[in-house]
N, C-alpha and C positions, 0 to 999 in steps of 0.2 A: 585554619590549624595546619602546620607545616610538620611531617614527620621527618626523621633523619634516615638514613642509611637501612635498609633492612639489617638486622644479623645475619651473619654467615654461619653459625651455628644450628645444629637441628635439634636444637632444644625444645623446639613448638614456641618459642616467643614470635617467629618471624610470623607463624600462621595468624597470631594473635593479631598484631601489627596490620596483616592484610586481612583479617577480618573487619579489622575496626574502620579501614579504610572502604572497604565494600560497602558496609553498613553504613557509614557516613555517605558515599555515593548514593546508597539506594535511596536511605530517608530522604536528601535532596531533591531525589528524580521526583518521589512520591509525593513530597509539598507540590513540587509545579505543577505534578498530574493534577494534583488535587484541586489546585487554583485554577488551572485551565476548564477544569470538568464543573465547578464552581461558578465561575465568572463566564461560562459558556465560551466557546472556540468557534471561533469565525474560518470558515472553509473561503481559501479563495477559489472562487468558481473557475474563472476565467483560467486562472493556470492549471489548475486540475483538468478542465476540460481540453486547453492545449496539450499535457502528458498523456490525458488518456486518448487522444485522438490518435499521439505519437508510438503507443503501446501496442505489441500484439495481445496483452492481455484482454483486450475486448474480444477477442477470436473466442473464448469462453462462452461471450452470451450466445454465440451460434450454435452450440453443442445440441439444445432441444431441438433446434428445427434442423440442422443437417448431421449431427453424430459427430463422434470425437475425432473419427479418422479425416473427415472432410476440413473441421474446422480445423485441426493438427496441422492439413495441408495447405490452406489457406495461411494459418499463421507462419509456416516455414517459406510461403512466397512472398509475404509479404517483409519480411525480413530478410530475406535473400534480393529482393529488386530495390529495397529501401523505399518502399510505398506505405502507404495506410492500410490497416486492414477495410477501411472503406473503399478505398479505390481497387484492391484487388478484387474485395465481391464484385463491385461495378465491372472490372475488365473482365472478369471471367464471365459476367452475365447472371451469377448467383443471385444478385437483389438488387435494387436500384438504389441509389443514395438515401431518398427518402424514407426506403424501409430499412435501411441499416440504421438511421437516426432512431426509428421507433424503437426499433431492436434494443441499440445504447443507450436510451433513454430508460425504456422499462427495467433492462439489467442494473443499471446505476440509481433507482427509484429505492431508497432505504425508509424505513418506517420512522418517524421524528421519535426522538429520545425524549422520555419526562424525565425529570428530577424530582427527586423525591421530595423537596421542599416547595413545590410546584402544587 
């Protein structure tokens, strides 16, 4: 469906066209989401791990053990030095790589989602 240019007058018709466009986009997005949930979503685990290891967001997993201030300091150091959080905690002597891996695994464990039709 192609819509012409939106009217320039302020009679409300422009809002109707915008609303129709947003509703059509939302409906398409909802259908795609429904299909993905219905058919199952398969994560690319390898790619997710690569992105997670490069991100400082994993430093939030350190908060329960180290506190917010220390975890934030580690994240800032990692960003400033272009190193991973894992490398940074090891360089600082905060924990071993093996221990950090355990913390990361625990932080990234999600409960299995059960579908209503299963």
